[in-house]
C-alpha positions in Angstrom: 152.3 42.6 35.8 155.4 40.5 36.5 153.4 37.4 37.5 151.4 37.2 34.2 154.5 37.8 32.2 156.2 35.0 34.2 153.3 32.7 33.6 153.5 33.4 29.9 157.2 32.6 29.8 156.6 29.4 31.7 153.9 28.4 29.3 156.1 29.0 26.3 158.9 27.1 27.9 156.7 24.1 28.6 155.4 24.2 25.0 159.0 24.3 23.7 160.0 21.4 25.9 157.0 19.4 24.7 157.8 20.2 21.1 161.5 19.1 21.5 160.3 15.9 23.2 157.8 15.1 20.3 160.5 15.8 17.7 163.0 13.5 19.6 160.4 10.8 19.8 159.5 11.1 16.1 163.2 10.8 15.2 163.6 7.8 17.4 160.6 6.1 15.7 162.1 6.9 12.3 165.4 5.4 13.2 163.7 2.3 14.6 161.7 2.0 11.4 164.8 2.4 9.3 166.6 -0.2 11.4 163.8 -2.6 11.0 163.6 -1.9 7.3 167.4 -2.6 7.0 166.9 -5.8 9.0 164.0 -6.9 6.8 166.1 -5.9 3.7 168.9 -8.1 4.9 166.5 -11.0 5.5 165.0 -10.5 2.0 168.4 -10.4 0.5 169.4 -13.6 2.2 166.3 -15.4 0.8 166.6 -13.9 -2.7 168.6 -16.8 -4.2 166.0 -19.3 -3.0 163.3 -17.1 -4.4 165.1 -16.9 -7.7 165.4 -20.7 -7.8 161.7 -21.1 -7.2 160.9 -18.6 -9.9 163.3 -20.5 -12.3 161.5 -23.8 -11.6 158.2 -22.2 -12.2 159.4 -20.8 -15.6 160.8 -24.2 -16.5 157.3 -25.7 -15.9 155.8 -22.9 -18.0 158.3 -23.6 -20.8 157.6 -27.3 -20.8 153.9 -26.7 -21.3 154.6 -24.3 -24.2 157.0 -26.8 -25.7 154.5 -29.6 -25.5 152.0 -27.3 -27.4 154.6 -26.6 -30.1 155.0 -23.0 -29.0 158.8 -23.4 -29.4 159.7 -19.7 -29.5 157.7 -18.9 -26.4 159.1 -22.0 -24.7 162.7 -20.9 -25.5 162.0 -17.5 -24.0 160.6 -19.1 -20.8 163.7 -21.3 -20.4 166.0 -18.3 -21.0 164.2 -16.3 -18.3 164.6 -19.3 -16.0 168.3 -19.3 -16.7 168.5 -15.6 -15.9 167.0 -16.3 -12.6 169.1 -19.4 -11.9 172.1 -19.9 -14.2 172.9 -23.2 -12.6 169.5 -24.7 -13.4 170.6 -27.8 -15.4 167.1 -28.7 -16.6 166.5 -25.2 -18.0 169.6 -25.5 -20.1 168.6 -29.0 -21.3 165.1 -27.7 -22.2 166.4 -24.6 -23.9 168.6 -26.9 -26.0 165.5 -28.9 -27.0 163.6 -25.7 -27.9 166.6 -24.5 -30.0 166.7 -27.9 -31.8 163.0 -27.6 -32.6 163.7 -24.2 -34.1 166.6 -25.6 -36.2 169.2 -23.8 -34.2 171.6 -26.7 -34.1 174.7 -24.9 -32.7 172.8 -23.1 -29.9 171.1 -26.5 -29.0 174.5 -28.3 -28.8 175.9 -25.5 -26.6 173.0 -25.8 -24.2 173.2 -29.6 -24.1 176.9 -29.4 -23.2 176.2 -26.9 -20.5 173.4 -29.2 -19.1 175.8 -32.1 -19.0 178.3 -30.1 -17.0 175.6 -29.0 -14.5 174.0 -32.4 -14.2 177.4 -33.9 -13.4 177.8 -31.3 -10.6 174.4 -32.4 -9.3 175.5 -36.0 -9.3 178.7 -35.2 -7.5 176.6 -33.5 -4.8 174.1 -36.4 -4.7 175.1 -39.7 -6.3 171.6 -41.0 -5.7 169.8 -38.3 -7.7 168.1 -40.6 -10.3 166.6 -37.6 -12.1 170.0 -36.1 -12.7 171.2 -39.3 -14.2 168.1 -39.6 -16.4 168.5 -36.0 -17.7 172.2 -36.5 -18.1 171.4 -39.4 -20.4 169.0 -37.2 -22.3 171.7 -34.6 -22.9 174.2 -37.2 -24.1 171.6 -38.8 -26.3 170.7 -35.5 -28.0 174.4 -35.1 -28.7 174.5 -38.7 -30.2 176.9 -39.8 -27.4 175.1 -43.1 -27.1 177.6 -45.0 -24.9 177.5 -42.2 -22.3 173.8 -42.0 -22.6 173.5 -45.8 -21.9 175.6 -45.5 -18.8 173.6 -42.6 -17.4 170.2 -44.2 -18.2 171.3 -47.5 -16.7 172.3 -45.8 -13.5 168.9 -44.0 -13.4 167.1 -47.4 -13.7 169.2 -48.8 -10.9 168.4 -45.9 -8.6 164.7 -45.8 -9.6 163.6 -49.3 -10.8 160.0 -48.1 -11.4 161.0 -45.4 -13.9 159.4 -46.7 -17.1 160.7 -43.8 -19.2 164.3 -44.5 -18.1 164.0 -48.1 -19.3 162.5 -47.0 -22.6 165.2 -44.5 -23.3 167.8 -47.0 -22.3 166.4 -49.4 -24.9 166.5 -46.6 -27.5 170.2 -45.9 -26.8 171.1 -49.6 -26.8 169.3 -50.0 -30.1 171.4 -47.2 -31.7 174.5 -49.0 -30.6 173.1 -52.2 -32.2 173.0 -53.8 -28.7 169.8 -55.6 -29.6 169.6 -58.1 -26.8 170.2 -55.4 -24.2 167.7 -53.1 -25.9 165.1 -55.9 -25.9 165.5 -56.5 -22.2 165.1 -52.7 -21.5 161.9 -52.5 -23.6 160.5 -55.6 -21.9 161.0 -53.9 -18.5 159.4 -50.7 -19.8 156.4 -52.7 -20.9 156.3 -54.6 -17.6 156.0 -51.2 -15.9 153.5 -49.8 -18.4 151.8 -52.4 -20.7 150.2 -49.5 -22.6 153.4 -47.9 -23.8 153.0 -48.4 -27.5 156.4 -46.9 -28.2 158.1 -49.8 -26.3 155.8 -52.3 -28.1 157.0 -51.1 -31.5 160.6 -50.7 -30.4 160.8 -54.2 -29.0 159.8 -55.7 -32.3 162.6 -53.8 -34.0 165.1 -54.9 -31.4 164.1 -58.5 -31.8 164.4 -58.2 -35.6 167.8 -56.7 -35.0 168.8 -59.6 -32.8 167.6 -62.0 -35.5 169.5 -60.2 -38.2 172.7 -60.5 -36.1 172.1 -64.2 -35.6 171.5 -64.7 -39.3 174.5 -62.6 -40.2 176.7 -64.5 -37.8 175.5 -67.8 -39.1 176.0 -66.6 -42.7 179.6 -65.6 -41.8 180.2 -68.9 -40.1 178.9 -70.8 -43.1 181.0 -68.7 -45.5 184.1 -69.4 -43.4 183.3 -73.1 -43.3 182.9 -73.2 -47.0 186.2 -71.4 -47.6 187.9 -73.8 -45.3 186.4 -76.8 -47.1 187.5 -75.3 -50.5 191.0 -74.8 -49.2 191.2 -78.3 -47.9 189.8 -79.7 -51.2 192.4 -77.8 -53.2 195.2 -79.0 -51.0 194.1 -82.6 -51.4 193.8 -82.2 -55.1 197.3 -80.8 -55.4 198.7 -83.6 -53.3 197.2 -86.3 -55.6 198.8 -84.9 -58.8 202.1 -86.6 -59.7 204.9 -84.0 -59.8 206.6 -83.5 -63.2 210.3 -82.7 -63.5 211.1 -79.1 -64.3 213.7 -80.2 -66.9 213.9 -83.4 -68.9 217.2 -85.2 -68.3 219.1 -86.5 -71.3 220.1 -90.2 -71.8 223.4 -91.1 -70.3 226.2 -91.8 -72.8 
């Protein structure tokens, strides 16, 4: 009887050992899985900012399409979501300002333009050859009616990217607002050279040339008026010089 009983104990002991081994192996697997999960989580966390930036860029493109189709409310919402993903996305702020302006939200639009200027300047500090940053900086200044600043930004954009027809056109517009008609004409001519079918530049160049002509005519008129005034002054002086002076008081006869 002892032998069977001993065999039974031995069997139970082996089963217990096997169970403990299985449990230990399962725990090890779980720890390994958790470790891998943590490692993957760390990797995902490290790439989250880049993913957020990609999502923001996608939302900006979505908003641009909506804005182009006059869906300004939806466009504004897309740009806001882009900013939530990437608060430093300068173009998202600029585009949101444009959408606000289309919705007659002047104060909100100006706030976004100012933020865009701040962020585009940071981009330029990081990369002084970023032609797009200079162009969009010009746009933001232009929307705020800061035309001299806009001209400087657009001009730099054209220097960095001489084939950018839109930059030349916008430069011409800004120069026109400053009544710099010869400079505006030169910018529009370059825009037309790059894109002969740009009807905007065709119309604008005529206005700029007319402005140049008005300035010439105004300058000539001013010169003619000044010349006439000088001639009149000289005539009066000569006339006064030819008149015989009369005494202020008649002298009496001497006694």
